[in-house]
TORLOTI-494336 format. One record per residue (C-alpha): residue number from 1; residue in one letter; chain; x, y, z. Coordinates in nm, 4 decimals. Each point is the difference from the previous one (the first is absolute). Layout:
N
atom seq->NUM, type->A, mol->A, px->X, py->Y, pz->Z
...
//
This chain:
145
atom seq->1, type->M, mol->A, px->0.0000, py->0.0000, pz->0.0000
atom seq->2, type->A, mol->A, px->0.1344, py->0.3436, pz->-0.0899
atom seq->3, type->S, mol->A, px->0.0862, py->0.2017, pz->0.3086
atom seq->4, type->E, mol->A, px->0.1817, py->0.2906, pz->-0.1585
atom seq->5, type->G, mol->A, px->-0.0545, py->0.2337, pz->-0.2925
atom seq->6, type->K, mol->A, px->-0.3217, py->0.0836, pz->-0.1815
atom seq->7, type->L, mol->A, px->-0.1306, py->-0.3597, pz->0.0071
atom seq->8, type->A, mol->A, px->0.0139, py->-0.0153, pz->0.3802
atom seq->9, type->R, mol->A, px->-0.3271, py->0.1936, pz->0.0258
atom seq->10, type->E, mol->A, px->-0.1836, py->-0.1999, pz->-0.2647
atom seq->11, type->P, mol->A, px->-0.2715, py->-0.2238, pz->0.1473
atom seq->12, type->R, mol->A, px->0.0543, py->-0.3762, pz->-0.0033
atom seq->13, type->I, mol->A, px->-0.2741, py->-0.2464, pz->-0.0848
atom seq->14, type->G, mol->A, px->0.0281, py->-0.1690, pz->0.3381
atom seq->15, type->A, mol->A, px->-0.1225, py->0.3198, pz->0.1631
atom seq->16, type->I, mol->A, px->-0.3191, py->0.0109, pz->-0.2074
atom seq->17, type->A, mol->A, px->-0.0705, py->-0.3742, pz->-0.0443
atom seq->18, type->H, mol->A, px->-0.3333, py->-0.1269, pz->0.1315
atom seq->19, type->R, mol->A, px->0.0504, py->-0.2443, pz->0.2854
atom seq->20, type->D, mol->A, px->-0.3522, py->-0.1502, pz->-0.0167
atom seq->21, type->T, mol->A, px->0.0880, py->-0.2754, pz->-0.2445
atom seq->22, type->P, mol->A, px->-0.2090, py->-0.3173, pz->0.0329
atom seq->23, type->T, mol->A, px->0.2056, py->-0.3175, pz->0.0365
atom seq->24, type->C, mol->A, px->-0.0608, py->-0.3729, pz->-0.0315
atom seq->25, type->R, mol->A, px->0.1950, py->-0.3268, pz->0.0301
atom seq->26, type->L, mol->A, px->0.0838, py->-0.2668, pz->-0.2568
atom seq->27, type->D, mol->A, px->-0.2159, py->-0.2683, pz->0.1627
atom seq->28, type->Q, mol->A, px->-0.3166, py->0.2076, pz->0.0441
atom seq->29, type->R, mol->A, px->-0.3061, py->-0.0701, pz->-0.2122
atom seq->30, type->L, mol->A, px->-0.1434, py->0.2898, pz->-0.1991
atom seq->31, type->G, mol->A, px->-0.3345, py->-0.0487, pz->0.1732
atom seq->32, type->D, mol->A, px->0.1664, py->0.0709, pz->0.3365
atom seq->33, type->L, mol->A, px->0.1366, py->0.3394, pz->-0.1082
atom seq->34, type->H, mol->A, px->-0.1831, py->0.3163, pz->0.1004
atom seq->35, type->V, mol->A, px->0.1273, py->0.2492, pz->-0.2545
atom seq->36, type->S, mol->A, px->-0.2337, py->0.2766, pz->-0.1053
atom seq->37, type->G, mol->A, px->0.2415, py->0.1547, pz->-0.2481
atom seq->38, type->D, mol->A, px->0.1849, py->-0.1222, pz->-0.3038
atom seq->39, type->L, mol->A, px->0.3165, py->-0.1487, pz->0.1518
atom seq->40, type->C, mol->A, px->0.1388, py->-0.2362, pz->0.2566
atom seq->41, type->V, mol->A, px->0.3783, py->-0.0180, pz->0.0344
atom seq->42, type->V, mol->A, px->0.1257, py->-0.3519, pz->0.0708
atom seq->43, type->V, mol->A, px->0.2580, py->0.0046, pz->0.2795
atom seq->44, type->N, mol->A, px->0.1764, py->-0.2564, pz->0.2168
atom seq->45, type->E, mol->A, px->0.0146, py->0.0098, pz->0.3807
atom seq->46, type->Q, mol->A, px->0.2783, py->0.2623, pz->-0.0101
atom seq->47, type->G, mol->A, px->-0.2024, py->0.2286, pz->-0.2314
atom seq->48, type->V, mol->A, px->0.2146, py->-0.0721, pz->-0.3074
atom seq->49, type->V, mol->A, px->-0.1936, py->0.0474, pz->-0.3239
atom seq->50, type->L, mol->A, px->-0.0453, py->-0.3285, pz->-0.1876
atom seq->51, type->G, mol->A, px->-0.2620, py->0.1105, pz->-0.2517
atom seq->52, type->D, mol->A, px->-0.3322, py->0.1733, pz->-0.0338
atom seq->53, type->L, mol->A, px->-0.3626, py->-0.0638, pz->-0.0858
atom seq->54, type->R, mol->A, px->-0.1885, py->0.2524, pz->-0.2047
atom seq->55, type->G, mol->A, px->-0.2833, py->0.0185, pz->-0.2469
atom seq->56, type->K, mol->A, px->-0.1390, py->-0.3351, pz->-0.1120
atom seq->57, type->A, mol->A, px->0.2461, py->-0.1973, pz->0.2140
atom seq->58, type->L, mol->A, px->-0.1295, py->0.1667, pz->0.3163
atom seq->59, type->H, mol->A, px->-0.3580, py->-0.0888, pz->-0.0907
atom seq->60, type->A, mol->A, px->0.0595, py->-0.3517, pz->-0.1345
atom seq->61, type->D, mol->A, px->-0.1567, py->-0.3190, pz->0.1354
atom seq->62, type->P, mol->A, px->-0.0199, py->0.0448, pz->0.3805
atom seq->63, type->S, mol->A, px->0.1250, py->-0.3559, pz->0.0559
atom seq->64, type->K, mol->A, px->0.3321, py->0.0729, pz->-0.1736
atom seq->65, type->R, mol->A, px->0.3096, py->0.0672, pz->0.2077
atom seq->66, type->V, mol->A, px->0.1877, py->0.3296, pz->-0.0288
atom seq->67, type->V, mol->A, px->0.3163, py->-0.1799, pz->-0.1186
atom seq->68, type->D, mol->A, px->-0.1919, py->-0.1459, pz->-0.2960
atom seq->69, type->V, mol->A, px->-0.1240, py->0.3314, pz->-0.1416
atom seq->70, type->M, mol->A, px->0.2494, py->0.2665, pz->0.1141
atom seq->71, type->D, mol->A, px->0.2315, py->0.1989, pz->-0.2240
atom seq->72, type->P, mol->A, px->0.3449, py->-0.0954, pz->0.1335
atom seq->73, type->A, mol->A, px->0.2710, py->0.2597, pz->0.0623
atom seq->74, type->P, mol->A, px->-0.1679, py->0.3323, pz->-0.0893
atom seq->75, type->S, mol->A, px->0.2216, py->0.3013, pz->-0.0677
atom seq->76, type->T, mol->A, px->0.0866, py->0.1947, pz->0.3114
atom seq->77, type->Y, mol->A, px->0.1738, py->0.3270, pz->0.0791
atom seq->78, type->R, mol->A, px->0.2131, py->0.1010, pz->0.2978
atom seq->79, type->P, mol->A, px->-0.1208, py->0.2715, pz->0.2393
atom seq->80, type->N, mol->A, px->0.3100, py->0.2155, pz->-0.0573
atom seq->81, type->I, mol->A, px->-0.0827, py->0.0613, pz->-0.3684
atom seq->82, type->S, mol->A, px->-0.0730, py->0.3659, pz->-0.0621
atom seq->83, type->T, mol->A, px->-0.3454, py->0.1031, pz->-0.1128
atom seq->84, type->H, mol->A, px->0.1630, py->0.1419, pz->-0.3134
atom seq->85, type->E, mol->A, px->0.1557, py->-0.3386, pz->-0.0843
atom seq->86, type->M, mol->A, px->-0.3311, py->-0.1706, pz->0.0730
atom seq->87, type->E, mol->A, px->-0.1772, py->0.2363, pz->-0.2342
atom seq->88, type->H, mol->A, px->0.2217, py->-0.1234, pz->-0.2820
atom seq->89, type->A, mol->A, px->-0.0496, py->-0.3639, pz->0.1022
atom seq->90, type->F, mol->A, px->-0.3784, py->0.0449, pz->-0.0162
atom seq->91, type->I, mol->A, px->0.0277, py->0.1515, pz->-0.3473
atom seq->92, type->E, mol->A, px->0.2297, py->-0.2755, pz->-0.1289
atom seq->93, type->S, mol->A, px->-0.1985, py->-0.2887, pz->0.1483
atom seq->94, type->G, mol->A, px->-0.3520, py->0.1303, pz->-0.0515
atom seq->95, type->A, mol->A, px->-0.0827, py->-0.1174, pz->0.3534
atom seq->96, type->K, mol->A, px->-0.2741, py->0.1706, pz->0.1980
atom seq->97, type->R, mol->A, px->0.1148, py->-0.1284, pz->0.3394
atom seq->98, type->V, mol->A, px->0.3138, py->-0.1709, pz->0.1272
atom seq->99, type->L, mol->A, px->0.1184, py->-0.1862, pz->0.3068
atom seq->100, type->V, mol->A, px->0.2674, py->0.1471, pz->0.2249
atom seq->101, type->T, mol->A, px->0.2288, py->-0.2440, pz->0.1847
atom seq->102, type->D, mol->A, px->0.3086, py->0.0342, pz->0.2156
atom seq->103, type->C, mol->A, px->0.3395, py->-0.1406, pz->-0.1024
atom seq->104, type->D, mol->A, px->-0.0964, py->-0.3403, pz->0.1427
atom seq->105, type->G, mol->A, px->-0.3173, py->-0.0129, pz->-0.2096
atom seq->106, type->R, mol->A, px->-0.2365, py->0.0690, pz->0.2926
atom seq->107, type->L, mol->A, px->-0.3142, py->0.1876, pz->-0.0905
atom seq->108, type->V, mol->A, px->0.0035, py->0.3703, pz->0.0893
atom seq->109, type->G, mol->A, px->-0.3153, py->0.1020, pz->-0.1873
atom seq->110, type->W, mol->A, px->-0.1250, py->0.1130, pz->-0.3367
atom seq->111, type->L, mol->A, px->0.0123, py->0.3155, pz->-0.2070
atom seq->112, type->A, mol->A, px->-0.2340, py->0.1271, pz->-0.2722
atom seq->113, type->R, mol->A, px->0.0847, py->0.2311, pz->-0.2879
atom seq->114, type->S, mol->A, px->-0.2435, py->0.2519, pz->0.1451
atom seq->115, type->D, mol->A, px->0.1968, py->0.0076, pz->0.3278
atom seq->116, type->L, mol->A, px->0.2902, py->0.1644, pz->-0.1805
atom seq->117, type->A, mol->A, px->-0.2173, py->0.2888, pz->-0.1147
atom seq->118, type->R, mol->A, px->-0.1280, py->0.0479, pz->0.3561
atom seq->119, type->S, mol->A, px->0.3568, py->-0.0007, pz->0.1327
atom seq->120, type->G, mol->A, px->0.0922, py->0.2943, pz->-0.2211
atom seq->121, type->V, mol->A, px->0.1828, py->-0.1837, pz->-0.2787
atom seq->122, type->E, mol->A, px->-0.0489, py->0.1873, pz->-0.3221
atom seq->123, type->G, mol->A, px->0.1096, py->-0.0988, pz->-0.3439
atom seq->124, type->A, mol->A, px->-0.0680, py->-0.2462, pz->-0.2745
atom seq->125, type->L, mol->A, px->-0.2261, py->-0.2239, pz->0.2074
atom seq->126, type->E, mol->A, px->-0.3013, py->0.2284, pz->-0.0371
atom seq->127, type->A, mol->A, px->0.0659, py->0.0332, pz->-0.3716
atom seq->128, type->Q, mol->A, px->0.0157, py->-0.3756, pz->-0.0624
atom seq->129, type->P, mol->A, px->-0.3161, py->-0.1967, pz->-0.0705
atom seq->130, type->Q, mol->A, px->-0.0586, py->-0.2714, pz->0.2578
atom seq->131, type->S, mol->A, px->0.0395, py->-0.3477, pz->-0.1407
atom seq->132, type->P, mol->A, px->-0.2988, py->-0.2268, pz->0.0604
atom seq->133, type->A, mol->A, px->0.2318, py->-0.3031, pz->-0.0116
atom seq->134, type->G, mol->A, px->0.2294, py->0.0727, pz->0.2963
atom seq->135, type->P, mol->A, px->-0.0187, py->-0.1821, pz->0.3311
atom seq->136, type->I, mol->A, px->-0.2696, py->0.1186, pz->0.2364
atom seq->137, type->L, mol->A, px->0.1125, py->-0.0632, pz->0.3550
atom seq->138, type->A, mol->A, px->-0.1212, py->0.0394, pz->0.3578
atom seq->139, type->S, mol->A, px->-0.2822, py->0.2144, pz->0.1209
atom seq->140, type->S, mol->A, px->-0.1729, py->-0.1592, pz->0.2966
atom seq->141, type->P, mol->A, px->0.0578, py->-0.0476, pz->0.3767
atom seq->142, type->Q, mol->A, px->0.2430, py->-0.2542, pz->0.1446
atom seq->143, type->L, mol->A, px->-0.1440, py->-0.3500, pz->0.0386
atom seq->144, type->R, mol->A, px->-0.0361, py->-0.1322, pz->0.3519
atom seq->145, type->R, mol->A, px->0.1271, py->-0.3514, pz->0.0716
//
C-alpha cells in the first residue's frame, strides 16, 4: 500500500468494500441456504474463498450440494488496490461487482462499480457502458450457521 506521495491519499478498495457478503460451505445443500440476493460466496472454515454461487447456480435444484454447482475460484482483488486501479479493472473485465480477499484468500467483502462513483473516483468508469455479461457478485446479508 502506498504510504508516501500523491497515491498515499487515494482510497483503497478495502476501505469501501461491503462486509455483508453471504457465505456458504461446500457440503451445504442449496435448499438449506437463506440468501435473498444474487450471490453466496463459498468459503472454508478459515473464510478462504473457494468459489461462488450466483444466478442460475444459486437457484438450481434445492437438493444439489454447493460443491456440485459452484463456480470455482472466482477472480478476487486485494484490499490495498487503489480505487483508481480498480476503476480500470472494472472497465477491462466488464464486471459489475467483485470479491475482495486478503493475501491469504480470506473473504473481506465485495465491491460494486457504483461504489467507486460514491467514493469520489472520477474518470472513464462513468463514460463506459456497463457490460451485461460481467460477474454479478454479493448483495445480501451474511448467512447464519
